DOTISE-76980 format. One record per residue (C-alpha): residue number from 1; x, y, z. Coordinates in Angstrom, 2 decimals. Layout:
N
[NUM; [X; Y; Z]]
...
REM end
This chain:
599
[1; [39.74; 15.12; 8.02]]
[2; [38.21; 18.43; 9.26]]
[3; [35.20; 18.93; 6.59]]
[4; [35.42; 22.38; 4.71]]
[5; [33.33; 25.13; 6.36]]
[6; [29.93; 25.67; 4.94]]
[7; [29.62; 29.46; 3.14]]
[8; [27.79; 32.06; 4.27]]
[9; [26.34; 34.21; 2.01]]
[10; [25.52; 37.49; 4.48]]
[11; [24.06; 39.80; 2.20]]
[12; [20.98; 41.17; 2.99]]
[13; [18.16; 39.47; 2.81]]
[14; [14.62; 38.24; 3.77]]
[15; [13.87; 35.76; 6.80]]
[16; [14.63; 32.78; 4.94]]
[17; [18.00; 34.37; 4.20]]
[18; [18.34; 34.51; 8.07]]
[19; [17.62; 30.92; 7.93]]
[20; [19.53; 29.80; 5.13]]
[21; [22.73; 31.99; 7.55]]
[22; [21.74; 30.11; 11.05]]
[23; [21.71; 26.61; 9.37]]
[24; [25.09; 27.49; 7.82]]
[25; [25.83; 28.80; 11.55]]
[26; [24.93; 25.43; 12.95]]
[27; [26.53; 22.91; 10.58]]
[28; [29.62; 24.76; 10.36]]
[29; [29.60; 24.86; 14.74]]
[30; [29.41; 21.14; 15.08]]
[31; [27.94; 19.31; 12.09]]
[32; [28.45; 15.57; 13.04]]
[33; [26.29; 16.27; 15.83]]
[34; [23.42; 17.71; 14.21]]
[35; [23.48; 14.69; 12.06]]
[36; [23.17; 12.24; 15.37]]
[37; [20.74; 14.80; 16.58]]
[38; [18.48; 14.77; 13.44]]
[39; [18.91; 11.17; 13.51]]
[40; [17.64; 10.65; 16.54]]
[41; [14.77; 13.25; 17.06]]
[42; [13.43; 10.43; 13.39]]
[43; [13.69; 7.39; 15.60]]
[44; [12.34; 9.40; 18.75]]
[45; [9.15; 10.95; 16.88]]
[46; [7.76; 7.48; 16.36]]
[47; [7.88; 5.91; 20.01]]
[48; [4.72; 7.57; 20.60]]
[49; [3.00; 6.20; 18.12]]
[50; [4.67; 2.46; 18.74]]
[51; [3.59; 3.01; 22.43]]
[52; [0.16; 3.46; 21.94]]
[53; [0.12; 0.51; 19.46]]
[54; [1.51; -1.81; 22.07]]
[55; [-0.63; 0.14; 25.16]]
[56; [-3.83; -1.38; 23.21]]
[57; [-1.78; -4.82; 22.87]]
[58; [-0.75; -5.47; 26.51]]
[59; [-5.00; -4.13; 27.54]]
[60; [-6.03; -6.53; 25.44]]
[61; [-3.93; -9.71; 26.90]]
[62; [-4.72; -8.97; 30.45]]
[63; [-8.76; -8.35; 29.21]]
[64; [-8.70; -11.68; 27.23]]
[65; [-6.63; -13.37; 29.80]]
[66; [-3.71; -14.10; 26.93]]
[67; [-0.61; -16.03; 28.19]]
[68; [1.79; -14.87; 30.89]]
[69; [4.78; -15.36; 28.13]]
[70; [2.37; -13.16; 25.92]]
[71; [1.60; -10.35; 28.46]]
[72; [5.18; -10.09; 29.91]]
[73; [6.48; -10.02; 26.34]]
[74; [4.56; -6.96; 25.10]]
[75; [5.53; -5.02; 28.69]]
[76; [9.20; -6.29; 27.98]]
[77; [8.66; -4.42; 24.14]]
[78; [6.59; -1.05; 26.08]]
[79; [8.96; -1.29; 28.87]]
[80; [12.10; -0.58; 26.04]]
[81; [10.24; 1.89; 24.27]]
[82; [9.90; 3.63; 27.79]]
[83; [13.61; 3.39; 28.36]]
[84; [14.59; 4.49; 24.52]]
[85; [12.83; 7.40; 24.46]]
[86; [14.68; 8.50; 28.37]]
[87; [18.30; 7.97; 26.29]]
[88; [17.47; 9.56; 23.34]]
[89; [15.75; 12.69; 24.91]]
[90; [19.10; 12.68; 27.58]]
[91; [21.31; 12.01; 24.66]]
[92; [19.62; 14.73; 22.48]]
[93; [19.70; 16.91; 25.29]]
[94; [23.34; 17.15; 25.98]]
[95; [23.79; 17.18; 22.02]]
[96; [22.03; 19.97; 22.27]]
[97; [23.32; 22.13; 25.39]]
[98; [26.69; 21.49; 23.80]]
[99; [25.82; 22.93; 20.34]]
[100; [24.43; 26.02; 22.35]]
[101; [27.84; 26.90; 24.33]]
[102; [29.98; 26.22; 21.30]]
[103; [27.12; 28.84; 19.81]]
[104; [27.07; 31.12; 21.71]]
[105; [30.45; 31.66; 21.91]]
[106; [30.52; 31.70; 17.90]]
[107; [27.80; 34.13; 17.96]]
[108; [29.63; 36.54; 20.41]]
[109; [33.27; 36.11; 18.59]]
[110; [31.00; 37.32; 15.56]]
[111; [29.56; 40.38; 17.38]]
[112; [32.74; 41.64; 18.83]]
[113; [34.81; 40.98; 15.35]]
[114; [32.44; 43.54; 13.21]]
[115; [33.11; 45.60; 16.56]]
[116; [36.20; 45.86; 16.30]]
[117; [36.01; 46.59; 12.62]]
[118; [32.89; 49.79; 12.50]]
[119; [34.17; 53.24; 12.36]]
[120; [34.13; 56.31; 14.79]]
[121; [30.86; 57.82; 12.17]]
[122; [29.05; 54.63; 13.24]]
[123; [29.45; 54.95; 16.95]]
[124; [28.07; 58.51; 16.66]]
[125; [24.45; 57.36; 15.60]]
[126; [21.91; 56.45; 17.66]]
[127; [20.83; 53.58; 15.30]]
[128; [23.92; 51.85; 15.40]]
[129; [23.43; 51.06; 19.55]]
[130; [19.97; 49.71; 18.33]]
[131; [21.72; 47.36; 16.25]]
[132; [24.04; 46.39; 18.83]]
[133; [21.62; 46.30; 21.33]]
[134; [19.32; 43.99; 19.17]]
[135; [21.96; 41.55; 17.83]]
[136; [23.21; 41.05; 21.07]]
[137; [19.94; 39.68; 22.48]]
[138; [20.55; 35.99; 23.16]]
[139; [21.36; 35.29; 19.47]]
[140; [23.19; 32.21; 19.89]]
[141; [20.26; 31.21; 21.74]]
[142; [17.43; 32.13; 18.70]]
[143; [19.82; 30.56; 16.22]]
[144; [19.83; 27.38; 17.74]]
[145; [16.08; 27.61; 19.29]]
[146; [15.18; 28.09; 15.04]]
[147; [17.22; 24.12; 14.81]]
[148; [14.92; 23.29; 18.23]]
[149; [11.83; 24.33; 16.66]]
[150; [12.41; 22.14; 13.05]]
[151; [13.30; 19.36; 15.45]]
[152; [10.48; 19.50; 17.54]]
[153; [8.10; 20.09; 14.50]]
[154; [9.65; 17.19; 12.72]]
[155; [9.53; 14.98; 15.59]]
[156; [6.14; 15.75; 16.86]]
[157; [4.77; 15.59; 13.22]]
[158; [6.38; 11.93; 12.92]]
[159; [4.84; 11.45; 16.33]]
[160; [1.81; 12.22; 15.10]]
[161; [1.38; 10.44; 11.81]]
[162; [2.66; 6.85; 14.08]]
[163; [-0.21; 7.93; 16.44]]
[164; [-3.20; 9.14; 14.27]]
[165; [-2.09; 5.41; 11.68]]
[166; [-3.21; 3.89; 15.08]]
[167; [-5.85; 5.91; 15.56]]
[168; [-7.56; 5.96; 12.25]]
[169; [-7.63; 2.08; 11.35]]
[170; [-10.20; 2.06; 14.97]]
[171; [-11.89; 5.47; 14.19]]
[172; [-11.12; 7.95; 11.58]]
[173; [-13.21; 10.70; 12.95]]
[174; [-11.49; 10.17; 16.67]]
[175; [-8.30; 10.92; 14.87]]
[176; [-9.09; 14.18; 13.05]]
[177; [-10.66; 15.41; 16.29]]
[178; [-7.40; 14.91; 18.05]]
[179; [-5.22; 16.57; 15.55]]
[180; [-8.04; 19.74; 15.17]]
[181; [-7.95; 20.16; 18.78]]
[182; [-5.03; 21.88; 20.19]]
[183; [-5.05; 24.13; 17.10]]
[184; [-6.93; 27.49; 18.73]]
[185; [-4.16; 27.27; 21.51]]
[186; [-1.11; 27.17; 18.91]]
[187; [-2.95; 30.46; 17.46]]
[188; [-3.40; 32.33; 20.78]]
[189; [0.58; 31.43; 21.93]]
[190; [1.12; 32.71; 17.75]]
[191; [-0.17; 35.97; 19.09]]
[192; [1.78; 35.96; 22.33]]
[193; [5.12; 35.33; 20.32]]
[194; [4.46; 37.84; 17.48]]
[195; [3.34; 40.95; 20.73]]
[196; [6.41; 39.93; 23.12]]
[197; [8.60; 39.71; 19.98]]
[198; [7.23; 43.69; 18.51]]
[199; [7.24; 44.89; 22.33]]
[200; [11.07; 43.54; 23.22]]
[201; [12.13; 45.08; 19.22]]
[202; [10.74; 48.71; 20.54]]
[203; [12.17; 48.43; 24.13]]
[204; [16.47; 48.99; 22.41]]
[205; [16.63; 52.51; 22.88]]
[206; [14.68; 52.03; 26.81]]
[207; [16.94; 49.40; 27.33]]
[208; [19.74; 51.05; 27.19]]
[209; [19.39; 54.17; 28.51]]
[210; [18.26; 51.53; 31.68]]
[211; [21.83; 50.21; 31.59]]
[212; [23.19; 53.66; 31.35]]
[213; [21.43; 54.52; 34.55]]
[214; [22.76; 51.49; 36.29]]
[215; [26.21; 51.83; 34.56]]
[216; [26.04; 55.45; 36.62]]
[217; [24.82; 54.48; 39.41]]
[218; [28.07; 51.41; 38.70]]
[219; [30.36; 54.06; 38.31]]
[220; [33.22; 55.32; 40.32]]
[221; [34.28; 58.54; 39.17]]
[222; [29.72; 59.43; 38.28]]
[223; [29.40; 58.39; 41.99]]
[224; [31.21; 62.55; 43.01]]
[225; [28.56; 64.10; 41.48]]
[226; [25.89; 61.67; 42.43]]
[227; [26.30; 62.68; 45.59]]
[228; [26.97; 66.24; 45.55]]
[229; [24.20; 67.09; 43.35]]
[230; [22.24; 64.01; 45.49]]
[231; [21.43; 62.84; 42.18]]
[232; [20.97; 59.60; 43.32]]
[233; [16.76; 59.84; 43.86]]
[234; [16.92; 61.30; 40.33]]
[235; [18.46; 57.98; 38.92]]
[236; [16.32; 55.83; 40.65]]
[237; [13.14; 57.62; 39.75]]
[238; [13.86; 57.04; 36.00]]
[239; [14.98; 53.93; 36.28]]
[240; [11.85; 52.71; 38.03]]
[241; [9.80; 54.76; 35.22]]
[242; [11.35; 52.62; 32.50]]
[243; [11.07; 49.33; 34.60]]
[244; [7.72; 50.34; 35.83]]
[245; [6.84; 50.82; 31.56]]
[246; [7.94; 47.33; 31.17]]
[247; [6.94; 45.25; 33.74]]
[248; [3.21; 46.88; 32.36]]
[249; [3.79; 45.66; 29.01]]
[250; [4.77; 42.06; 30.49]]
[251; [1.91; 41.70; 32.84]]
[252; [-0.30; 42.85; 29.37]]
[253; [0.92; 39.79; 28.00]]
[254; [0.70; 37.63; 30.60]]
[255; [-2.57; 38.61; 30.43]]
[256; [-3.32; 37.55; 27.12]]
[257; [-2.07; 34.58; 27.90]]
[258; [-4.44; 33.73; 30.82]]
[259; [-7.89; 35.19; 28.99]]
[260; [-7.11; 34.52; 25.58]]
[261; [-4.47; 31.66; 25.45]]
[262; [-6.24; 30.15; 28.54]]
[263; [-9.79; 30.32; 26.85]]
[264; [-8.58; 28.61; 23.29]]
[265; [-6.57; 26.39; 25.60]]
[266; [-10.39; 25.20; 27.47]]
[267; [-11.69; 24.68; 23.92]]
[268; [-8.71; 22.57; 22.91]]
[269; [-9.02; 20.13; 25.52]]
[270; [-13.48; 19.97; 25.69]]
[271; [-12.15; 19.04; 21.71]]
[272; [-9.74; 16.42; 23.56]]
[273; [-12.60; 15.19; 25.87]]
[274; [-14.97; 15.01; 23.17]]
[275; [-12.19; 12.78; 21.15]]
[276; [-12.25; 10.41; 23.98]]
[277; [-15.84; 10.34; 24.51]]
[278; [-16.19; 9.35; 21.06]]
[279; [-13.36; 6.89; 21.22]]
[280; [-14.68; 4.99; 24.40]]
[281; [-18.43; 4.83; 22.53]]
[282; [-16.58; 3.24; 19.91]]
[283; [-14.73; 0.72; 22.24]]
[284; [-18.21; -0.31; 24.11]]
[285; [-19.82; -0.99; 20.41]]
[286; [-16.63; -2.99; 19.23]]
[287; [-15.78; -4.76; 22.28]]
[288; [-12.02; -3.88; 22.10]]
[289; [-10.95; -2.71; 25.92]]
[290; [-7.81; -2.40; 24.30]]
[291; [-8.71; 0.40; 22.05]]
[292; [-9.77; 2.36; 25.02]]
[293; [-7.34; 2.85; 26.62]]
[294; [-4.99; 3.33; 23.27]]
[295; [-7.33; 6.01; 23.01]]
[296; [-6.77; 7.19; 26.04]]
[297; [-2.99; 7.06; 25.38]]
[298; [-3.10; 9.00; 22.18]]
[299; [-5.58; 11.70; 23.92]]
[300; [-3.32; 12.25; 25.99]]
[301; [-0.46; 12.26; 23.77]]
[302; [-1.82; 14.31; 20.57]]
[303; [-2.74; 17.16; 22.01]]
[304; [0.66; 18.33; 23.45]]
[305; [2.05; 17.12; 20.44]]
[306; [-0.21; 18.41; 18.66]]
[307; [0.78; 22.26; 20.14]]
[308; [4.47; 20.99; 20.04]]
[309; [4.19; 21.23; 16.31]]
[310; [2.72; 24.50; 15.96]]
[311; [4.69; 25.87; 18.58]]
[312; [7.41; 24.88; 16.93]]
[313; [6.39; 25.81; 13.62]]
[314; [5.13; 29.30; 14.41]]
[315; [8.64; 29.73; 16.57]]
[316; [10.40; 29.27; 13.74]]
[317; [8.63; 32.83; 12.89]]
[318; [10.02; 34.84; 16.41]]
[319; [13.33; 33.31; 16.34]]
[320; [14.07; 34.49; 12.84]]
[321; [12.70; 37.93; 13.72]]
[322; [15.42; 37.85; 16.01]]
[323; [18.24; 36.25; 14.40]]
[324; [17.47; 38.89; 11.39]]
[325; [18.78; 41.37; 13.58]]
[326; [21.90; 39.73; 14.28]]
[327; [21.76; 39.46; 10.75]]
[328; [21.08; 42.63; 10.45]]
[329; [23.91; 43.88; 12.45]]
[330; [26.41; 41.49; 10.79]]
[331; [25.83; 43.28; 7.43]]
[332; [26.15; 47.01; 8.62]]
[333; [29.12; 48.13; 6.47]]
[334; [31.20; 50.69; 7.95]]
[335; [31.45; 53.79; 6.61]]
[336; [35.50; 53.65; 5.52]]
[337; [36.83; 56.84; 3.84]]
[338; [38.80; 56.08; 1.08]]
[339; [42.08; 53.76; 1.46]]
[340; [44.61; 53.90; -1.53]]
[341; [47.74; 51.04; -1.33]]
[342; [50.74; 52.65; -0.80]]
[343; [52.15; 52.55; 2.21]]
[344; [53.10; 55.52; 4.10]]
[345; [56.57; 55.06; 5.66]]
[346; [56.92; 57.66; 8.01]]
[347; [60.46; 58.45; 8.65]]
[348; [60.45; 61.41; 8.38]]
[349; [58.19; 64.22; 10.20]]
[350; [54.85; 64.66; 8.40]]
[351; [53.80; 67.77; 6.58]]
[352; [50.19; 68.24; 5.78]]
[353; [48.34; 70.52; 3.83]]
[354; [44.54; 71.33; 3.82]]
[355; [43.93; 72.59; 0.72]]
[356; [39.74; 73.63; 0.27]]
[357; [38.49; 71.66; 2.90]]
[358; [34.78; 71.39; 3.80]]
[359; [32.75; 69.25; 5.72]]
[360; [29.30; 68.38; 6.47]]
[361; [28.51; 65.78; 8.90]]
[362; [26.23; 62.77; 7.32]]
[363; [22.45; 63.57; 7.97]]
[364; [22.87; 66.45; 8.74]]
[365; [23.07; 70.53; 6.96]]
[366; [24.93; 72.67; 8.44]]
[367; [28.77; 73.17; 7.27]]
[368; [31.44; 72.68; 10.10]]
[369; [34.22; 73.64; 8.35]]
[370; [33.73; 75.57; 5.16]]
[371; [36.87; 75.70; 2.47]]
[372; [38.86; 75.91; 5.33]]
[373; [43.09; 75.70; 3.97]]
[374; [46.53; 75.89; 5.77]]
[375; [49.38; 74.06; 6.11]]
[376; [51.42; 72.24; 9.13]]
[377; [55.34; 72.23; 8.57]]
[378; [57.20; 69.22; 8.84]]
[379; [58.91; 69.21; 12.69]]
[380; [56.57; 72.03; 13.74]]
[381; [54.17; 72.60; 16.11]]
[382; [50.83; 74.21; 15.71]]
[383; [48.23; 74.62; 17.62]]
[384; [44.12; 75.21; 16.48]]
[385; [42.94; 77.47; 18.71]]
[386; [39.06; 78.98; 18.57]]
[387; [35.90; 78.61; 20.45]]
[388; [33.42; 76.15; 21.55]]
[389; [32.39; 73.98; 18.22]]
[390; [34.48; 76.15; 16.18]]
[391; [35.43; 73.02; 14.14]]
[392; [39.11; 72.39; 15.54]]
[393; [38.19; 68.36; 16.53]]
[394; [36.26; 67.82; 13.30]]
[395; [39.83; 68.70; 11.57]]
[396; [41.63; 66.56; 13.56]]
[397; [38.63; 63.60; 12.47]]
[398; [39.50; 64.43; 9.03]]
[399; [43.53; 64.03; 9.54]]
[400; [43.44; 60.72; 11.10]]
[401; [40.76; 59.49; 8.47]]
[402; [37.65; 59.23; 10.83]]
[403; [36.05; 60.95; 7.84]]
[404; [36.56; 61.91; 4.05]]
[405; [36.00; 65.91; 3.16]]
[406; [32.79; 66.60; 1.51]]
[407; [35.16; 68.70; -0.73]]
[408; [38.80; 69.56; -1.49]]
[409; [41.52; 67.57; 0.29]]
[410; [44.46; 66.58; 2.39]]
[411; [47.72; 66.12; 1.51]]
[412; [50.45; 64.02; 3.84]]
[413; [53.74; 64.29; 2.21]]
[414; [52.57; 66.23; -0.95]]
[415; [50.06; 63.19; -1.45]]
[416; [46.61; 62.55; -1.52]]
[417; [46.31; 60.76; 1.90]]
[418; [42.98; 59.32; 1.24]]
[419; [46.07; 57.27; -1.63]]
[420; [47.92; 55.96; 1.77]]
[421; [46.80; 52.88; 3.36]]
[422; [44.92; 53.53; 6.15]]
[423; [46.71; 51.55; 8.20]]
[424; [49.92; 51.69; 7.52]]
[425; [48.95; 55.39; 7.87]]
[426; [47.99; 54.82; 11.58]]
[427; [51.31; 53.24; 12.13]]
[428; [52.81; 56.52; 12.38]]
[429; [50.12; 58.71; 13.11]]
[430; [49.15; 59.32; 17.23]]
[431; [46.75; 60.75; 19.08]]
[432; [45.52; 61.95; 22.65]]
[433; [41.88; 62.83; 22.93]]
[434; [39.99; 64.96; 24.40]]
[435; [37.79; 62.46; 25.92]]
[436; [40.83; 59.58; 27.01]]
[437; [40.07; 56.30; 27.84]]
[438; [41.13; 55.20; 31.21]]
[439; [41.96; 51.72; 30.96]]
[440; [40.94; 49.44; 33.49]]
[441; [43.48; 46.73; 33.11]]
[442; [47.28; 47.09; 33.62]]
[443; [49.45; 50.13; 33.96]]
[444; [51.36; 48.39; 31.04]]
[445; [48.43; 47.75; 29.17]]
[446; [47.65; 51.69; 29.48]]
[447; [50.93; 52.36; 27.61]]
[448; [50.37; 49.80; 25.05]]
[449; [47.93; 46.66; 24.79]]
[450; [50.20; 43.45; 24.46]]
[451; [49.12; 39.83; 23.58]]
[452; [51.07; 39.21; 26.77]]
[453; [53.32; 40.45; 29.28]]
[454; [56.41; 38.35; 27.53]]
[455; [55.71; 40.56; 24.27]]
[456; [56.32; 44.02; 26.66]]
[457; [58.79; 45.98; 25.10]]
[458; [59.84; 46.92; 29.36]]
[459; [63.19; 49.80; 28.69]]
[460; [60.67; 51.47; 26.00]]
[461; [57.44; 51.68; 28.37]]
[462; [59.77; 52.88; 31.38]]
[463; [61.61; 55.35; 28.79]]
[464; [58.13; 57.00; 27.73]]
[465; [56.14; 56.99; 31.07]]
[466; [59.17; 58.78; 32.38]]
[467; [58.83; 61.66; 29.59]]
[468; [55.46; 62.25; 31.21]]
[469; [56.64; 62.14; 34.33]]
[470; [54.95; 58.63; 35.72]]
[471; [58.05; 56.37; 35.49]]
[472; [57.94; 56.59; 39.61]]
[473; [54.08; 54.33; 39.27]]
[474; [55.96; 51.75; 37.97]]
[475; [58.25; 51.69; 41.34]]
[476; [55.71; 53.11; 43.42]]
[477; [52.69; 50.93; 42.34]]
[478; [52.27; 47.63; 44.22]]
[479; [52.70; 44.93; 41.30]]
[480; [54.98; 47.92; 39.44]]
[481; [53.98; 47.38; 35.52]]
[482; [51.29; 44.35; 36.29]]
[483; [49.42; 46.70; 38.62]]
[484; [45.41; 46.98; 37.59]]
[485; [44.87; 50.94; 37.41]]
[486; [40.90; 51.97; 37.99]]
[487; [38.63; 50.42; 40.69]]
[488; [36.18; 47.92; 38.73]]
[489; [39.13; 44.84; 39.12]]
[490; [39.99; 43.42; 42.25]]
[491; [43.40; 44.91; 43.55]]
[492; [42.98; 48.14; 41.32]]
[493; [44.76; 51.44; 42.22]]
[494; [43.01; 54.67; 41.67]]
[495; [45.37; 57.27; 39.28]]
[496; [44.16; 61.18; 39.49]]
[497; [42.58; 62.58; 36.96]]
[498; [45.81; 64.39; 35.76]]
[499; [48.13; 61.19; 35.96]]
[500; [45.29; 59.31; 33.59]]
[501; [46.30; 61.76; 31.32]]
[502; [49.34; 61.71; 31.70]]
[503; [49.16; 58.40; 30.88]]
[504; [47.59; 58.80; 27.78]]
[505; [50.21; 61.06; 26.68]]
[506; [52.44; 58.08; 27.19]]
[507; [49.85; 55.87; 24.79]]
[508; [50.30; 58.35; 21.99]]
[509; [54.12; 58.98; 22.48]]
[510; [55.02; 55.16; 22.66]]
[511; [54.90; 54.97; 18.58]]
[512; [57.33; 57.16; 18.25]]
[513; [55.13; 58.98; 15.72]]
[514; [55.36; 61.36; 12.50]]
[515; [52.17; 63.31; 13.44]]
[516; [51.29; 63.39; 17.06]]
[517; [47.93; 65.44; 17.64]]
[518; [47.16; 66.64; 21.49]]
[519; [43.48; 67.82; 21.83]]
[520; [43.43; 69.64; 25.05]]
[521; [46.07; 67.71; 26.38]]
[522; [47.16; 69.61; 29.53]]
[523; [43.52; 70.00; 30.26]]
[524; [43.75; 68.49; 33.78]]
[525; [47.63; 68.50; 34.49]]
[526; [49.43; 70.97; 37.26]]
[527; [51.87; 73.45; 35.76]]
[528; [54.92; 71.96; 36.67]]
[529; [53.87; 68.89; 35.30]]
[530; [52.76; 70.26; 31.67]]
[531; [55.80; 71.99; 31.61]]
[532; [57.98; 68.95; 32.60]]
[533; [55.80; 67.34; 29.73]]
[534; [56.44; 69.66; 26.62]]
[535; [60.06; 69.84; 27.82]]
[536; [60.19; 66.26; 27.11]]
[537; [58.66; 66.48; 23.95]]
[538; [60.21; 69.39; 22.88]]
[539; [63.47; 66.92; 22.82]]
[540; [61.45; 65.01; 20.66]]
[541; [59.96; 67.89; 17.98]]
[542; [62.85; 67.45; 15.36]]
[543; [62.19; 64.03; 13.94]]
[544; [57.59; 64.67; 14.19]]
[545; [55.00; 67.16; 13.45]]
[546; [52.66; 67.85; 16.63]]
[547; [49.29; 69.92; 16.49]]
[548; [48.31; 70.91; 19.34]]
[549; [43.99; 72.21; 20.06]]
[550; [43.51; 73.62; 23.15]]
[551; [42.42; 76.78; 25.00]]
[552; [44.93; 77.20; 27.39]]
[553; [47.87; 79.72; 26.53]]
[554; [49.94; 78.34; 28.44]]
[555; [49.57; 75.27; 26.51]]
[556; [49.61; 77.02; 22.97]]
[557; [52.49; 79.30; 23.75]]
[558; [54.99; 76.56; 23.20]]
[559; [53.68; 76.43; 19.53]]
[560; [55.69; 77.26; 16.68]]
[561; [52.60; 78.24; 14.80]]
[562; [48.96; 78.82; 16.03]]
[563; [45.85; 78.78; 13.82]]
[564; [42.94; 80.44; 14.54]]
[565; [39.19; 78.50; 13.77]]
[566; [36.30; 80.92; 13.57]]
[567; [33.04; 79.27; 12.88]]
[568; [34.49; 77.01; 10.46]]
[569; [36.66; 79.22; 8.62]]
[570; [40.74; 79.69; 9.38]]
[571; [40.51; 83.37; 10.93]]
[572; [44.06; 84.26; 11.21]]
[573; [47.38; 82.47; 11.04]]
[574; [50.59; 83.58; 13.07]]
[575; [52.69; 83.15; 16.01]]
[576; [50.90; 84.62; 19.46]]
[577; [52.76; 87.68; 19.11]]
[578; [51.95; 88.31; 15.59]]
[579; [48.06; 87.24; 16.65]]
[580; [48.23; 89.56; 19.06]]
[581; [49.25; 92.28; 16.71]]
[582; [46.91; 91.35; 14.06]]
[583; [43.70; 89.21; 15.24]]
[584; [41.18; 91.26; 17.68]]
[585; [39.29; 87.92; 17.89]]
[586; [42.19; 86.15; 18.88]]
[587; [43.20; 88.99; 21.26]]
[588; [40.05; 89.25; 23.09]]
[589; [40.27; 85.22; 23.36]]
[590; [43.81; 85.64; 25.48]]
[591; [43.30; 88.46; 27.44]]
[592; [39.94; 87.15; 28.43]]
[593; [41.48; 84.04; 29.98]]
[594; [44.80; 86.63; 31.47]]
[595; [42.25; 88.72; 33.15]]
[596; [39.48; 86.11; 34.39]]
[597; [36.51; 87.38; 32.60]]
[598; [34.14; 86.73; 29.79]]
[599; [34.42; 89.05; 26.76]]
REM end
């Protein structure tokens, strides 16, 4: 029978709440294993005290010439505790390792699941990237480290208690000395842990920069510019500066550990030596030789145990600080635009209307779009043109529901687009983005990701590739549709940038969408391929509405209507011929391109 999972509350909260979430996670992953570890740790904690007592008995028996059988029995008992401790430690380690492996995987999936649910706008702020960097910092190890600290503290505490009971019966003052001795060293350790966490927390942004520099040096697309513009030395220098800063910070911690922690640790050692001397004097007065052996054994054991207990207890705080980063990331609420309950059928070409739409990006004051209104007629191709930064891409983001308009409304087929379910909208909307992705996966995956090759509609994939003039790749590449693209993985085949863009176009067309958005769709495509693509698309235009964002007038010429965007407003609307006659701004853009000079 499978136990029902513990419900973990993931609301924003304190370190105490992070502790509660961590315990939930641990018991959900391995409840039985956790209970076994706890039980073994409790029993294991009693063994040091028993060993001190048995050592005392064994030495007394030998010194006082007890019977051989008595000595032998005492030896067997002592050996039994050693074997038990060994077996317990190994079993605890095995169970701990198995939980850590499962936990690391589970936490990693938590992060991936969260990443899958974040919105476009959240990836346009550095705060999100810093949160990801901190959350991804071995959280699974810290969660189990938290449990390890609790377990270590409890187990060491039981061991200390059992040893102290034995020593207390001989000399209470010595027992107190042994308990207090490790405290200075433990305080220094806490200080070091706090310093290390603070440094690590503040490194998040710089660590991302270091990773970025490394990724540039490992990128095939960046390699050409690195060689041509001689960026290698610059990147190496910048990388080195950050790494040297990290090195300086780490050495600072190491220096503190050597000087302060070392000095306080020396005080702890002196205190232990004093305790041994006092124990020895007490033994000489009583004549109990076994007690002297017990003092020595206790003195060498209780120091590390006390240190382990205190460090484990203080380690709770450090682990919780790291875990709180993961919890904060899981609590990051997706800034999702409104999504209604009405399913969008998308059976016919979509009609779009922007009605008095204004937009300001979150955290800024500048109006990127200012009270714009226009219509996109169903089954027609409309081009958005304008200078860089005019607001064209922002219109696309609003149309694709990545952001919510600051004011005004967008209507799809006569209904406010926010009333439709986003999930059903995305079944019928498609786009080719200017910064399209080059997936280093198979040719088929670049058209459509599927769970397995058995789920592919091969005929449809080939038909779509044919529309963008890439069907020949399925025959040319060594493994056909299964050929890995890019240079990142084994047997990868690199494409030209134009082929990559046409492949991204195929990905957009595969859906047979009601609304197709093309942002600079032919920026990397030659003129012949461009004509071929638009000839294929013209056959589909009756079944979908197309929006094109472009600067090339050869691309714009395929449009039924052109909307000129200037400084976040609609400057003019019309056909190419009409705009040449009516809009001086449009005319300047056109002739600047025709005559190859700036206006």
